[in-house]
C-alpha positions in Angstrom: -2.5 -19.1 5.5 1.2 -18.8 4.5 3.8 -18.2 7.1 4.7 -14.9 5.4 1.1 -13.7 5.7 0.8 -14.8 9.3 4.0 -12.9 10.1 2.7 -9.8 8.4 -0.6 -9.8 10.3 1.3 -10.3 13.6 3.6 -7.4 12.6 0.7 -5.0 11.9 -1.0 -5.9 15.2 1.0 -3.4 17.4 2.1 -3.7 21.0 0.1 -1.3 23.2 2.5 0.4 25.7 0.3 3.1 27.1 -3.1 4.8 26.4 -3.0 6.0 22.8 0.6 4.8 22.4 1.7 1.7 20.5 5.0 0.2 19.3 5.9 -1.8 16.2 9.0 -3.1 14.5 10.0 -3.6 10.9 9.1 -6.9 9.5 11.9 -7.2 6.9 15.0 -5.3 8.0 16.9 -6.8 5.1 15.3 -4.2 2.8 17.6 -1.6 4.5 14.7 0.7 4.8 11.2 0.8 6.2 8.5 0.0 3.6 5.9 2.7 3.5 3.0 0.3 3.3 4.1 -1.3 6.6 4.1 2.1 8.4 0.7 2.9 6.9 -0.8 -0.4 8.0 0.6 -0.2 11.5 -0.6 3.4 11.9 -4.1 2.3 10.8 -4.0 -0.5 13.5 -3.1 2.0 16.2 -6.0 4.3 15.2 -8.5 1.5 14.8 -7.9 0.4 18.3 -9.0 3.7 19.7 -12.3 3.8 17.7 -15.6 2.2 18.7 -16.5 -0.9 16.7 -19.6 0.5 14.8 -17.3 3.0 13.1 -15.6 2.0 9.9 -12.5 3.6 8.3 -13.5 5.4 5.1 -10.5 7.6 4.3 -6.9 8.4 5.3 -4.3 10.9 4.2 -0.7 10.3 5.1 2.7 12.0 4.7 6.1 10.3 4.8 8.3 12.8 6.5 11.7 11.1 7.0 13.2 7.7 6.1 12.6 5.1 8.8 15.3 3.1 10.4 14.6 -0.6 10.0 16.7 -1.6 12.9 14.8 0.2 15.7 11.2 0.1 16.8 8.6 2.7 15.7 6.4 4.4 18.3 2.9 5.4 17.2 1.0 8.2 19.1 -2.7 8.5 18.5 -4.5 11.8 18.9 -8.3 11.4 19.4 -9.3 14.5 17.4 -13.1 13.9 17.4 -15.8 11.4 18.3 -19.0 12.5 16.7 -22.4 10.9 16.1 -21.6 9.9 12.5 -17.9 10.4 12.2 -14.7 9.9 14.2 -11.3 11.4 13.4 -7.9 10.3 14.5 -4.3 11.5 13.8 -1.4 9.2 14.2 2.3 10.2 14.4 5.1 7.6 13.9 8.2 8.4 15.8 11.8 7.2 15.9 14.6 8.8 18.0 12.2 11.5 19.1 11.4 12.7 15.6 8.3 12.2 13.5 8.9 10.0 10.4 5.3 9.8 9.3 1.9 11.2 10.1 -1.6 10.3 9.0 -5.2 11.6 9.5 -8.0 9.0 9.4 -11.7 9.4 9.3 -14.2 6.8 10.4 -17.9 6.7 9.7 -21.0 4.8 10.8 -22.3 2.7 7.8 -25.3 4.3 6.2 -27.4 4.0 3.1 -27.2 6.6 0.3 -26.8 7.3 -3.4 -24.6 4.9 -5.3 -22.8 4.8 -8.7 -19.5 3.7 -10.0 -17.3 3.5 -13.1 -17.1 0.2 -15.0 -14.3 -2.2 -14.3 -11.5 -2.3 -17.0 -11.6 -5.3 -19.3 -8.2 -7.1 -18.8 -7.0 -10.7 -18.5 -7.9 -12.4 -15.3 -5.3 -13.5 -12.7 -5.5 -17.1 -13.8 -3.9 -16.1 -17.1 -1.0 -14.3 -15.6 2.2 -15.2 -13.6 3.0 -13.9 -10.2 5.6 -11.2 -9.7 7.6 -13.7 -7.6 8.0 -15.9 -10.7 8.4 -13.0 -13.2 11.2 -11.3 -11.3 13.0 -14.6 -10.8 12.9 -15.2 -14.6 14.1 -11.6 -15.2 17.1 -12.2 -12.9 17.7 -15.7 -14.4 17.0 -17.4 -11.0 14.9 -20.3 -9.8 12.0 -19.5 -7.6 13.0 -20.3 -4.0 10.1 -22.2 -2.4 11.4 -21.1 1.1 10.9 -17.5 0.2 7.2 -16.5 0.5 5.4 -13.2 -0.2 2.5 -12.2 2.1 0.8 -10.5 -0.9 0.7 -12.0 -4.4 0.8 -9.6 -7.3 0.2 -10.5 -11.0 0.8 -7.7 -13.5 -1.1 -7.5 -16.7 1.7 -5.7 -18.7 4.9 -5.7 -16.6 8.0 -3.7 -17.6 11.4 -5.4 -17.6 13.0 -3.7 -14.6 16.5 -4.0 -16.1 15.7 -3.1 -19.7 12.6 -1.0 -19.6 10.9 0.2 -22.7 8.4 3.1 -23.0 5.0 1.9 -21.8 1.5 3.2 -21.2 1.1 5.3 -18.1 -2.0 3.2 -17.2 -1.4 -0.4 -16.1 -3.2 -3.1 -14.1 -2.2 -5.5 -11.4 -4.2 -8.2 -9.7 -3.3 -8.9 -6.0 -4.5 -10.8 -3.0 -3.1 -12.0 0.3 -1.5 -15.5 0.4 -4.2 -17.3 2.4 -7.6 -17.0 4.0 -8.0 -14.5 6.8 -10.8 -13.7 9.4 -14.0 -11.8 8.6 -12.6 -8.6 10.1 -12.9 -5.7 7.7 -10.3 -3.7 9.7 -7.7 -6.4 9.0 -8.7 -6.5 5.3 -8.3 -2.7 5.1 -4.9 -2.8 6.8 -3.6 -5.4 4.4 -5.0 -3.5 1.4 -3.1 -0.4 2.6 0.1 -2.4 2.9 -0.4 -3.8 -0.6 -1.4 -0.5 -2.2 2.0 1.1 -1.7 3.5 -1.4 -4.1 3.5 -0.6 -7.9 1.6 2.7 -7.5 4.3 5.3 -7.7 6.4 3.3 -10.2 3.6 3.9 -12.7 5.0 7.4 -13.1 8.2 6.0 -14.6 6.6 3.8 -17.3 6.6 6.3 -20.1 10.1 7.5 -19.4 11.8 4.1 -20.1 12.8 3.9 -16.4 12.1 1.8 -13.3 13.2 2.0 -9.7 16.1 -0.4 -10.8 17.4 2.2 -13.3 20.9 3.5 -12.5 20.7 7.0 -11.1 17.0 6.7 -10.3 15.7 7.6 -6.8 12.1 7.0 -5.9 10.5 7.7 -2.5 6.9 8.2 -1.4 5.9 11.7 -0.1 2.2 11.2 0.6 -0.5 8.5 0.3 -4.3 8.7 0.4 -6.9 5.9 0.4 -10.7 6.0 0.2 -12.6 2.9 1.2 -15.9 2.8 -0.7 -17.3 -0.6 0.1 -16.5 -3.8 2.0 -14.2 -6.3 0.3 -12.0 -9.3 0.9 -8.3 -9.1 0.3 -8.1 -12.9 0.4 -9.8 -13.0 -3.0 -8.4 -11.3 -6.1 -8.6 -7.5 -6.4 -7.7 -5.6 -9.6 -5.6 -2.5 -9.1 -5.9 0.0 -12.0 -3.0 2.4 -11.9 -2.5 5.6 -13.8 0.0 8.5 -13.6 -1.5 11.7 -15.0 1.6 13.9 -14.3 5.3 14.2 -13.4 7.0 17.5 -12.8 9.5 19.3 -10.5 11.1 16.0 -9.5 7.8 14.5 -8.3 5.3 12.1 -9.9 1.6 11.6 -9.2 -0.2 8.3 -9.4 -3.8 7.3 -9.0 -5.4 3.9 -8.4 -8.8 2.3 -8.4 -9.3 -1.1 -6.8 -12.1 -3.5 -8.0 -13.2 -6.8 -6.7 -13.7 -9.8 -9.1 -17.3 -8.9 -9.6 -16.5 -5.5 -11.0 -17.3 -3.5 -7.8 -15.0 -0.6 -7.0 -14.0 -1.0 -3.4 -11.2 1.6 -2.9 -9.3 4.5 -4.5 -5.8 5.6 -3.9 -3.6 8.6 -4.8 0.2 8.9 -4.2 2.8 11.5 -4.9 6.4 10.7 -4.7 9.9 11.9 -5.3 11.4 11.0 -8.7 15.0 12.1 -8.9 17.0 10.9 -11.9 20.7 11.6 -12.0 21.3 10.6 -15.6 24.5 8.7 -16.0 26.8 10.3 -18.6 28.0 8.1 -21.4 
């Protein structure tokens, strides 16, 4: 396991400060903001720790309410909405300076047998034939890859867009990803890391057909909400394929949808995110 991944897992595992109250910090304050995937994963950790072990998280629906401050801790308050025979429900609010910056509703279910079907996995090049984002962006910037700078999640894009010189691209794209090292056989940990990883690349799909990226001058991108459905067990320490598609952008917002497959073509999770897309076009 890489040091970056170990640090991320430690960061997601929150400090319990009271019944139903937990505290976390921002892992990479150098970003200048709180990464949405981190808040999502930490909120999941808080909720998971109030639910009995037989129950497994199957869906969550989150809203990003205010920008987080990377320099101060985040307090997570868990509301135990319901504990039923088959389902359990939790609501988590993330707070800084007495104000909510994020909230999420989570539903847990006892595993049961039922009807099954799924779409086929897209036919795309495998991860072995692609380069990592870490290498790709270093090449774009004309830099050497710094061996001291690790990423906890490795991404490999099938058809990346040059972030400095974007050209119009298809609104459907594919990204392979996995964590940088083997982790325990704990499905809750795999789910938390998938949630962390799922916030990357998703909303940016809405910019692909507009010749824009989040690096474009005058472009402001921010997540508004994020939903995940977990369909089947999976391992995030093996390659997962993220199929991303943006069906619509309007009123300063963009919508993106994702489907996540394991290497054997089994769909393990689905995502949907809407975000703010404000573009102040620079006058020539």
